[in-house]
VOPAGU-2260 file (C-alpha; in pm, 1 decimal, decimal comma):
REM VOPAGU-2260
SITE   aa  ch    i         X         Y         Z
SITE  MET   A    0    1184,6    2171,0   -1783,1
SITE  GLY   A    1     995,3    1872,8   -1694,7
SITE  ARG   A    2     653,3    1908,4   -1834,2
SITE  LEU   A    3     506,3    1522,5   -1866,9
SITE  GLN   A    4     184,0    1410,8   -2058,9
SITE  LEU   A    5      51,6    1044,8   -2076,9
SITE  ASN   A    6    -203,5    1018,4   -2410,9
SITE  ASP   A    7    -453,9     754,9   -2373,6
SITE  LEU   A    8    -204,8     546,6   -2183,2
SITE  THR   A    9    -277,2     211,5   -2169,0
SITE  LYS   A   10     -97,3    -133,2   -1963,1
SITE  VAL   A   11    -252,7    -478,8   -2018,4
SITE  PHE   A   12    -131,0    -822,6   -1848,1
SITE  GLU   A   13    -199,0   -1152,4   -1950,4
SITE  SER   A   14    -288,7   -1404,1   -1693,7
SITE  ASP   A   15    -419,7   -1760,3   -1767,1
SITE  GLY   A   16    -453,7   -1694,0   -2115,9
SITE  SER   A   17    -721,3   -1371,0   -1981,6
SITE  ASP   A   18    -604,7   -1021,1   -2003,9
SITE  ILE   A   19    -594,6    -777,5   -1719,0
SITE  VAL   A   20    -648,0    -432,9   -1808,3
SITE  ALA   A   21    -420,5    -241,1   -1520,3
SITE  VAL   A   22    -472,6     110,9   -1683,7
SITE  ASN   A   23    -696,1     212,2   -1929,4
SITE  GLU   A   24    -650,7     516,1   -2130,0
SITE  LEU   A   25    -504,4     711,2   -1906,5
SITE  ASN   A   26    -439,8    1103,8   -1964,2
SITE  LEU   A   27    -261,3    1300,1   -1803,0
SITE  ASP   A   28     -80,1    1624,5   -1823,4
SITE  ILE   A   29     144,7    1688,2   -1543,5
SITE  GLU   A   30     342,0    2091,7   -1541,6
SITE  ASP   A   31     684,0    2139,7   -1492,2
SITE  GLY   A   32     756,8    2187,3   -1133,2
SITE  GLU   A   33     397,1    2019,2   -1042,3
SITE  PHE   A   34     343,4    1752,3    -772,0
SITE  LEU   A   35      85,1    1541,6    -879,9
SITE  VAL   A   36       5,8    1241,0    -623,4
SITE  LEU   A   37    -152,3     888,1    -773,6
SITE  VAL   A   38    -394,5     781,3    -542,1
SITE  GLY   A   39    -685,7     513,3    -512,4
SITE  PRO   A   40    -780,7     142,0    -372,8
SITE  SER   A   41    -513,0    -131,3    -426,7
SITE  GLY   A   42    -471,9    -266,6    -786,2
SITE  CYS   A   43    -645,0      51,2    -942,3
SITE  GLY   A   44    -326,8      81,7   -1134,4
SITE  LYS   A   45    -110,4     379,4    -980,4
SITE  SER   A   46     181,6     230,1    -921,7
SITE  THR   A   47     144,0      67,5   -1308,8
SITE  THR   A   48      89,4     380,5   -1460,3
SITE  LEU   A   49     442,6     491,0   -1233,5
SITE  ARG   A   50     671,0     150,5   -1401,5
SITE  CYS   A   51     525,6     283,1   -1710,6
SITE  ILE   A   52     641,7     632,5   -1684,1
SITE  ALA   A   53    1030,9     500,4   -1505,5
SITE  GLY   A   54    1000,0     267,3   -1820,3
SITE  LEU   A   55    1004,9     -43,4   -1605,6
SITE  GLU   A   56     698,7    -156,4   -1798,9
SITE  GLN   A   57     645,1    -123,8   -2144,1
SITE  ALA   A   58     296,1      29,7   -2250,1
SITE  SER   A   59      30,4    -131,3   -2435,0
SITE  SER   A   60     -91,4     108,4   -2592,2
SITE  GLY   A   61    -111,8     532,9   -2623,2
SITE  ARG   A   62     219,4     790,4   -2553,7
SITE  ILE   A   63     452,2     920,6   -2285,0
SITE  LEU   A   64     604,6    1277,7   -2378,8
SITE  LEU   A   65     859,1    1407,5   -2173,8
SITE  ASP   A   66     868,5    1793,5   -2246,6
SITE  ASP   A   67     729,7    1710,6   -2627,0
SITE  ARG   A   68     998,7    1398,5   -2618,2
SITE  ASP   A   69     852,7    1059,0   -2690,0
SITE  ILE   A   70     981,1     806,8   -2417,7
SITE  THR   A   71     710,1     548,8   -2503,1
SITE  TYR   A   72     961,9     277,6   -2548,8
SITE  ALA   A   73    1284,1     462,3   -2431,4
SITE  LYS   A   74    1515,7     330,5   -2194,4
SITE  PRO   A   75    1503,1     351,5   -1844,0
SITE  LYS   A   76    1831,7     527,3   -1811,6
SITE  GLU   A   77    1671,7     744,1   -2130,1
SITE  ARG   A   78    1433,1     895,7   -1949,5
SITE  GLU   A   79    1593,0    1140,2   -1711,3
SITE  MET   A   80    1412,0    1038,1   -1402,2
SITE  ALA   A   81    1483,2     877,6   -1117,8
SITE  MET   A   82    1224,5     649,7    -894,7
SITE  VAL   A   83    1227,3     641,9    -491,3
SITE  PHE   A   84    1143,5     296,0    -447,7
SITE  GLN   A   85     851,3     133,6    -181,7
SITE  ASN   A   86    1132,9     -81,4     -13,6
SITE  TYR   A   87    1411,9     168,8     -70,4
SITE  ALA   A   88    1645,7    -121,9    -273,9
SITE  LEU   A   89    1968,2      44,6    -110,7
SITE  TYR   A   90    2257,5    -189,3    -197,6
SITE  PRO   A   91    2336,8    -395,7     183,7
SITE  HIS   A   92    2729,1    -406,8     123,5
SITE  MET   A   93    2755,1     -98,1      20,7
SITE  SER   A   94    2794,1     230,5     224,5
SITE  VAL   A   95    2581,2     521,8     236,2
SITE  ARG   A   96    2842,0     704,0      35,7
SITE  LYS   A   97    2896,0     489,9    -208,9
SITE  ASN   A   98    2438,0     421,1    -242,9
SITE  ILE   A   99    2409,3     752,8    -292,2
SITE  GLY   A  100    2711,3     787,4    -544,4
SITE  TYR   A  101    2631,7     469,7    -726,0
SITE  GLY   A  102    2389,7     591,8    -950,0
SITE  LEU   A  103    2671,9     897,0   -1110,2
SITE  LYS   A  104    2900,0     694,2   -1137,5
SITE  ILE   A  105    2769,2     453,0   -1398,5
SITE  THR   A  106    2610,3     689,8   -1627,0
SITE  SER   A  107    2827,0     983,0   -1618,2
SITE  ASP   A  108    3204,8    1058,1   -1691,9
SITE  LEU   A  109    3224,3    1280,5   -1337,9
SITE  SER   A  110    3566,7    1190,6   -1151,0
SITE  LYS   A  111    3563,2    1013,0    -841,5
SITE  GLU   A  112    3634,6    1355,2    -648,3
SITE  GLU   A  113    3355,7    1519,8    -805,5
SITE  ILE   A  114    3126,8    1265,1    -743,7
SITE  ASP   A  115    3190,2    1255,8    -352,5
SITE  GLU   A  116    3137,2    1650,5    -358,3
SITE  ARG   A  117    2829,7    1586,6    -511,2
SITE  VAL   A  118    2732,0    1291,8    -276,3
SITE  GLU   A  119    2829,8    1558,8      33,1
SITE  GLU   A  120    2609,0    1823,1     -94,3
SITE  THR   A  121    2347,9    1558,5    -134,0
SITE  ALA   A  122    2412,9    1435,9     207,6
SITE  GLU   A  123    2433,1    1824,3     341,7
SITE  LEU   A  124    2063,8    1892,8     202,7
SITE  LEU   A  125    1901,0    1598,5     371,6
SITE  GLU   A  126    2141,3    1628,9     702,1
SITE  ILE   A  127    2297,9    1287,3     709,6
SITE  GLU   A  128    2661,3    1322,2     631,9
SITE  GLU   A  129    2739,0    1178,2     938,8
SITE  LEU   A  130    2580,5     897,3     807,9
SITE  LEU   A  131    2805,8     881,6     506,8
SITE  GLU   A  132    3051,8     629,3     605,5
SITE  LYS   A  133    2779,1     354,0     746,6
SITE  GLU   A  134    2602,0      76,8     608,1
SITE  PRO   A  135    2221,6      58,6     525,8
SITE  GLY   A  136    2201,8    -203,9     809,9
SITE  ASP   A  137    2291,8      26,9    1062,1
SITE  LEU   A  138    2006,7     260,6     949,6
SITE  SER   A  139    1707,7     355,7    1097,7
SITE  GLY   A  140    1388,3     333,9     865,1
SITE  GLY   A  141    1375,0     708,9     855,4
SITE  GLN   A  142    1727,0     719,6     706,9
SITE  GLN   A  143    1719,5     479,0     482,0
SITE  GLN   A  144    1428,6     667,2     337,9
SITE  ARG   A  145    1699,4    1022,2     300,3
SITE  VAL   A  146    1977,2     781,6     205,1
SITE  ALA   A  147    1713,0     699,5    -121,1
SITE  LEU   A  148    1577,2    1042,9    -124,7
SITE  GLY   A  149    1964,4    1087,3    -171,3
SITE  ARG   A  150    2011,4     861,0    -489,5
SITE  ALA   A  151    1755,2     990,3    -665,2
SITE  ILE   A  152    1830,4    1384,8    -575,4
SITE  ILE   A  153    2217,5    1347,9    -694,0
SITE  ARG   A  154    2070,2    1240,0   -1012,8
SITE  GLU   A  155    1936,7    1618,8   -1086,8
SITE  PRO   A  156    1648,9    1450,2   -1275,0
SITE  GLU   A  157    1353,8    1590,1   -1502,5
SITE  VAL   A  158    1113,2    1379,1   -1309,8
SITE  PHE   A  159    1043,6    1262,3    -982,7
SITE  LEU   A  160     905,2     906,7    -919,9
SITE  MET   A  161     804,8     783,4    -594,7
SITE  ASP   A  162     629,2     486,0    -525,8
SITE  GLU   A  163     476,8     475,6    -135,5
SITE  PRO   A  164     780,3     572,1     -49,3
SITE  LEU   A  165     656,2     632,8     370,9
SITE  SER   A  166     458,8     280,1     393,4
SITE  ASN   A  167     734,6     119,9     559,1
SITE  LEU   A  168     802,8     392,8     865,4
SITE  ASP   A  169     553,7     431,8    1161,4
SITE  ALA   A  170     305,7     694,4    1163,8
SITE  LYS   A  171     555,5    1006,5    1327,7
SITE  LEU   A  172     818,3     897,0    1121,7
SITE  ARG   A  173     544,4     930,9     798,9
SITE  THR   A  174     402,5    1276,7     930,8
SITE  THR   A  175     771,5    1462,0     942,1
SITE  MET   A  176     908,9    1286,9     618,3
SITE  ARG   A  177     565,3    1419,4     458,9
SITE  THR   A  178     677,5    1750,5     530,8
SITE  GLU   A  179    1044,6    1697,4     433,1
SITE  ILE   A  180     944,7    1572,8      95,9
SITE  GLN   A  181     733,3    1855,3       1,6
SITE  GLN   A  182    1003,7    2090,0     124,9
SITE  LEU   A  183    1273,1    1945,0     -60,7
SITE  GLN   A  184    1029,8    1950,6    -388,0
SITE  GLN   A  185     951,8    2288,3    -340,2
SITE  ASP   A  186    1310,3    2401,7    -338,4
SITE  MET   A  187    1462,5    2215,6    -598,8
SITE  ASP   A  188    1140,9    2302,2    -804,6
SITE  ILE   A  189    1145,4    1928,7    -998,6
SITE  THR   A  190     803,9    1743,9   -1176,6
SITE  THR   A  191     706,9    1473,1    -881,3
SITE  ILE   A  192     422,2    1202,3    -954,0
SITE  TYR   A  193     380,3    1031,9    -599,9
SITE  VAL   A  194     200,8     702,5    -535,8
SITE  THR   A  195       0,5     658,3    -251,4
SITE  HIS   A  196    -281,7     498,4    -166,9
SITE  ASP   A  197    -322,0     703,5     206,5
SITE  GLN   A  198    -559,7     931,5     120,9
SITE  THR   A  199    -372,2    1188,7     405,9
SITE  GLU   A  200     -93,4    1202,7     183,8
SITE  ALA   A  201    -267,8    1230,8    -129,6
SITE  MET   A  202    -453,4    1575,0      54,1
SITE  THR   A  203    -135,7    1738,6     235,5
SITE  MET   A  204     106,2    1699,6     -54,7
SITE  GLY   A  205      -7,2    1730,9    -377,7
SITE  ASP   A  206     -49,4    2025,5    -598,4
SITE  ARG   A  207    -337,7    1809,5    -785,1
SITE  ILE   A  208    -442,4    1445,0    -683,7
SITE  ALA   A  209    -522,1    1178,2   -1003,4
SITE  ILE   A  210    -756,4     906,5    -812,6
SITE  LEU   A  211    -752,0     598,0   -1010,4
SITE  ASP   A  212   -1053,4     320,7   -1020,7
SITE  GLN   A  213   -1007,1     -22,8   -1186,1
SITE  GLY   A  214    -717,4     150,6   -1455,6
SITE  LYS   A  215    -948,0     458,2   -1492,2
SITE  LEU   A  216    -933,8     824,7   -1401,7
SITE  GLN   A  217   -1172,3     915,7   -1178,3
SITE  GLN   A  218   -1115,8    1257,5   -1082,4
SITE  ILE   A  219    -817,6    1510,8   -1119,6
SITE  GLY   A  220    -785,2    1833,4    -904,0
SITE  GLU   A  221    -661,3    2056,4    -644,6
SITE  PRO   A  222    -721,2    1825,1    -319,4
SITE  LEU   A  223    -991,6    2021,6    -216,3
SITE  GLU   A  224   -1160,6    2050,3    -559,2
SITE  CYS   A  225   -1189,1    1684,5    -508,7
SITE  TYR   A  226   -1313,7    1695,5    -121,3
SITE  HIS   A  227   -1585,7    1915,5    -187,6
SITE  ARG   A  228   -1648,2    1858,5    -546,4
SITE  PRO   A  229   -1667,4    1503,1    -630,4
SITE  THR   A  230   -1698,0    1412,7    -983,9
SITE  ASN   A  231   -1858,5    1072,5    -876,4
SITE  ARG   A  232   -1979,4     824,6    -547,6
SITE  PHE   A  233   -1616,1     674,9    -558,3
SITE  VAL   A  234   -1417,0     963,0    -532,3
SITE  ALA   A  235   -1687,5    1108,7    -286,3
SITE  GLY   A  236   -1636,8     749,0     -63,0
SITE  PHE   A  237   -1274,4     783,0    -107,8
SITE  ILE   A  238   -1121,5    1100,1     -55,7
SITE  GLY   A  239   -1240,2    1199,8     330,9
SITE  SER   A  240   -1149,3    1046,2     651,4
SITE  PRO   A  241   -1415,6     943,1     786,6
SITE  SER   A  242   -1571,3     855,9     480,0
SITE  MET   A  243   -1914,9    1004,1     334,8
SITE  ASN   A  244   -2226,1     869,0     456,5
SITE  PHE   A  245   -2484,5     745,1     164,1
SITE  LEU   A  246   -2810,7     688,2     167,8
SITE  SER   A  247   -3055,5     548,1     -92,2
SITE  VAL   A  248   -3362,2     783,7    -164,2
SITE  GLN   A  249   -3575,3     788,1    -433,8
SITE  GLN   A  250   -3723,2    1176,6    -562,7
SITE  SER   A  251   -4065,0    1231,4    -542,8
SITE  GLY   A  252   -4162,5    1617,3    -647,1
SITE  GLN   A  253   -4002,4    1804,7    -364,4
SITE  LEU   A  254   -3891,4    1484,4    -120,3
SITE  LEU   A  255   -3635,4    1216,6    -105,6
SITE  GLU   A  256   -3774,6     967,3     -31,4
SITE  HIS   A  257   -3558,1     670,6     245,8
SITE  ASP   A  258   -3666,8     370,2     412,5
SITE  GLU   A  259   -3669,4     550,7     763,7
SITE  PHE   A  260   -3774,7     930,5     654,8
SITE  SER   A  261   -3878,5    1216,2     371,9
SITE  TYR   A  262   -3630,4    1511,3     306,5
SITE  ARG   A  263   -3803,8    1811,8     159,2
SITE  ILE   A  264   -3516,8    2013,1     -31,2
SITE  SER   A  265   -3571,8    2311,9    -195,2
SITE  GLU   A  266   -3708,1    2446,3    -520,3
SITE  GLU   A  267   -3337,8    2515,3    -693,6
SITE  THR   A  268   -3221,0    2135,1    -624,6
SITE  ARG   A  269   -3572,5    2036,7    -713,8
SITE  ASP   A  270   -3470,2    2154,4   -1028,9
SITE  ALA   A  271   -3051,7    2042,3   -1067,4
SITE  LEU   A  272   -3238,7    1656,8   -1062,0
SITE  THR   A  273   -3375,4    1519,4   -1402,0
SITE  GLU   A  274   -3666,0    1274,2   -1413,8
SITE  SER   A  275   -3417,0    1031,9   -1556,4
SITE  SER   A  276   -3277,7    1042,2   -1210,7
SITE  ARG   A  277   -3561,1     878,1    -955,6
SITE  ASP   A  278   -3327,9     676,6    -791,3
SITE  LEU   A  279   -3060,8     884,7    -618,3
SITE  THR   A  280   -2749,2     863,0    -354,3
SITE  LEU   A  281   -2756,1    1119,1     -66,4
SITE  GLY   A  282   -2445,9    1192,9      66,2
SITE  ILE   A  283   -2312,0    1387,5     334,7
SITE  ARG   A  284   -1974,8    1409,4     542,0
SITE  PRO   A  285   -1950,6    1331,4     905,6
SITE  GLU   A  286   -1887,0    1717,4     984,7
SITE  HIS   A  287   -2152,7    1828,5     809,4
SITE  ILE   A  288   -2421,2    1654,6    1008,8
SITE  ARG   A  289   -2566,0    1869,5    1293,1
SITE  LEU   A  290   -2707,4    1686,3    1604,1
SITE  THR   A  291   -3004,0    1843,0    1756,1
SITE  GLU   A  292   -3208,9    1821,2    2063,2
SITE  GLY   A  293   -3577,2    1932,0    1889,8
SITE  ASP   A  294   -3744,2    1792,3    1578,8
SITE  THR   A  295   -3668,1    2045,7    1312,9
SITE  GLN   A  296   -3744,9    2011,8     937,1
SITE  ASN   A  297   -3559,0    1703,5     775,1
SITE  ALA   A  298   -3402,4    1579,8    1114,6
SITE  VAL   A  299   -3401,9    1212,8    1177,5
SITE  SER   A  300   -3427,0    1004,1    1518,1
SITE  THR   A  301   -3198,0     815,9    1615,4
SITE  THR   A  302   -3001,8     702,4    1903,2
SITE  ILE   A  303   -2625,1     738,9    1920,9
SITE  GLU   A  304   -2497,2     327,1    1911,8
SITE  VAL   A  305   -2062,0     409,3    1957,4
SITE  VAL   A  306   -1910,8     740,7    2053,8
SITE  GLU   A  307   -1514,0     768,3    1926,9
SITE  PRO   A  308   -1331,4    1057,6    2159,7
SITE  MET   A  309   -1033,6    1148,4    1952,7
SITE  GLY   A  310    -997,4    1453,5    2131,4
SITE  GLU   A  311   -1028,6    1785,9    1918,2
SITE  VAL   A  312   -1348,6    1540,5    1742,1
SITE  THR   A  313   -1558,2    1278,4    1864,6
SITE  TYR   A  314   -1661,3    1058,2    1629,7
SITE  ALA   A  315   -2083,3     954,8    1685,9
SITE  TYR   A  316   -2194,0     642,8    1530,4
SITE  PHE   A  317   -2605,4     561,8    1510,2
SITE  ASP   A  318   -2817,3     406,4    1245,4
SITE  ILE   A  319   -3074,7     464,3    1020,2
SITE  GLY   A  320   -3281,9     158,2     915,4
SITE  ASP   A  321   -3018,0    -128,2     926,2
SITE  GLN   A  322   -2691,5      80,6     800,3
SITE  THR   A  323   -2488,1     254,3    1020,0
SITE  TYR   A  324   -2377,1     621,7     983,5
SITE  THR   A  325   -2083,9     854,0    1121,0
SITE  ALA   A  326   -2057,4    1182,9    1276,1
SITE  SER   A  327   -1772,2    1436,8    1349,3
SITE  ILE   A  328   -1923,9    1691,1    1635,5
SITE  GLU   A  329   -1649,5    1901,3    1836,6
SITE  GLY   A  330   -1424,6    1740,1    2122,1
SITE  GLU   A  331   -1597,2    1994,0    2328,4
SITE  ARG   A  332   -1952,8    1819,5    2311,3
SITE  ARG   A  333   -2017,1    1549,0    2553,5
SITE  ILE   A  334   -2197,7    1236,7    2413,2
SITE  GLN   A  335   -2294,7     922,2    2511,7
SITE  ALA   A  336   -2360,8     587,9    2357,7
SITE  ASP   A  337   -2789,9     526,9    2404,9
SITE  GLU   A  338   -2873,6     889,0    2397,7
SITE  ASP   A  339   -3130,2    1019,1    2163,2
SITE  VAL   A  340   -3065,3    1239,5    1929,8
SITE  HIS   A  341   -3210,5    1406,7    1585,8
SITE  VAL   A  342   -2947,3    1422,1    1337,6
SITE  VAL   A  343   -2997,0    1692,8    1044,9
SITE  PHE   A  344   -2801,3    1724,3     698,4
SITE  PRO   A  345   -2792,1    2027,8     600,6
SITE  GLU   A  346   -2988,2    2124,9     247,3
SITE  GLU   A  347   -2657,2    2332,4     135,2
SITE  LYS   A  348   -2394,2    2040,5     258,9
SITE  ILE   A  349   -2537,3    1765,0      66,0
SITE  HIS   A  350   -2396,4    1578,5    -240,3
SITE  ILE   A  351   -2678,4    1392,4    -461,8
SITE  PHE   A  352   -2557,9    1131,0    -682,8
SITE  ASP   A  353   -2762,2     876,4    -989,7
SITE  GLY   A  354   -2821,7     603,3    -798,0
SITE  ARG   A  355   -2741,0     385,6   -1139,3
SITE  THR   A  356   -2396,5     561,3   -1249,7
SITE  GLY   A  357   -2323,3     713,7    -961,4
SITE  GLU   A  358   -2208,2    1031,8   -1155,5
SITE  ALA   A  359   -2264,9    1341,9    -935,4
SITE  ILE   A  360   -2570,7    1582,8    -967,4
SITE  LYS   A  361   -2515,8    1837,8    -722,5
SITE  ASN   A  362   -2268,3    1902,1    -488,6
SITE  SER   A  363   -2224,1    2076,3    -152,5
SITE  GLU   A  364   -2227,3    2431,0    -137,9
SITE  LEU   A  365   -1880,3    2623,9       2,6
SITE  GLY   A  366   -2001,2    2935,9      89,3
SITE  ASP   A  367   -1752,7    3186,2     140,1
SITE  ALA   A  368   -1552,2    2995,9     363,3
SITE  THR   A  369   -1389,2    2621,6     322,4
SITE  ASP   A  370   -1347,5    2535,9     673,8
SITE  THR   A  371   -1567,2    2209,3     717,5
SITE  THR   A  372   -1363,5    2156,3    1071,8
SITE  ALA   A  373   -1678,6    2318,6    1279,6
SITE  VAL   A  374   -1977,6    2109,0    1364,5
SITE  GLN   A  375   -2332,1    2309,1    1484,1
SITE  VAL   A  376   -2457,3    2125,8    1749,3
C-alpha cells in the first residue's frame, strides 16, 4: 500500500529575521498507485513539499500520513520511500552495480549474492545490464538517469519521489525517458509524486496534477480538467502552451466592453455574471481563435504582426490595442505577416474571470469532443 495524505502541511524558512512561507497549509490525498505531478513556477514550493515528504526537510506544522501512519517526524530511512534527484546523486567512484545496490547494502540484511541478484534483475528491467561494471563518468545523461531510477526501484518502496529528474537531459531524450518512467510506474504500480516546472511533463505523465503558486495549492485534478476547467486565471495562464490570451473587459448589460471592441454575450453568459463582477478578464486559448475574412459578429479587425510556422500548427501574433495575442492555426493554412484579418473568440470557448480575484466565473464548453487542436478558419 502507498496511500499518502498531506494535512495542512506548512513549511516556513527563516531568512534575515523574517519568515518565508514556502508551503502554506497544503492538503493532498494521493491514492495507492497514483501518479501525481506537482507543477508550478520556480519558487512555488513544489520541491520543498517533496523534501518534507521525504523527511529531508522538517515540516513546520501539519501532518504527513502514509497508509494512515503518521510519518511527519520520522527519519527518511523509516518512511519506505525512494527519491530520484535532479542531479542523479550517483557515487562517482562506484560502479553502476554498486551504485544500484548500495541502498540495500546499508538498509537490509541481504547477502551479497542476494543483492547482486536484485541488481541484475533491476538492470534488466531498465535495459542497462551491459553498464553494470562501468562508472557514472563513463555514462551518458540518459544512462545515468536509468541508474538513478534503478537505485530507487531496487528498494521496492511504498512511494517514489522524483524531483525534476529529466531537466538535465536534451529534448529528445526527455521525451523518451518520460515514456519509460510512465511505463515503469504503471508496471510496478507504485505511488509516485513527480515534481516539474515543465507543463508538458505534467500534462502527459500525471494521473492528476496539482498546481502550486507561492506555496498554495491552486487546483488539483486530471490534466485535461485543469486545462479546460481552470479554477482561476493563474491556472489558466500557466497550463497550456502557448498561454491563454487575456483581455480586460467590463460588463455592460449583454456587452463585454474592451477599449478596442465590444463583445456581445448570450443571456446565459450574462446570467452567470454577478453584479459585483463588472471588472472582468476574458480568456481565450490560441487554438480556439478563429480567423475570418468577413466582419461577422464579435469579430475584431487586426493585422498579423509575426508568423511562426511549426509544421502541424502555425502561431500568428496580432495586436489589439497595445497588447499582443496569439492564435494557433492549422499548419496547412497559409498566412503572412502584415495580413489584415478579423479574429473571432467563439462564445462557447471563452473563459471569464473575476478581474479582482482572478477566480473563474465561466469556463469553455467541451461539447461532444475534447479535441481542441482543430481551428476553424
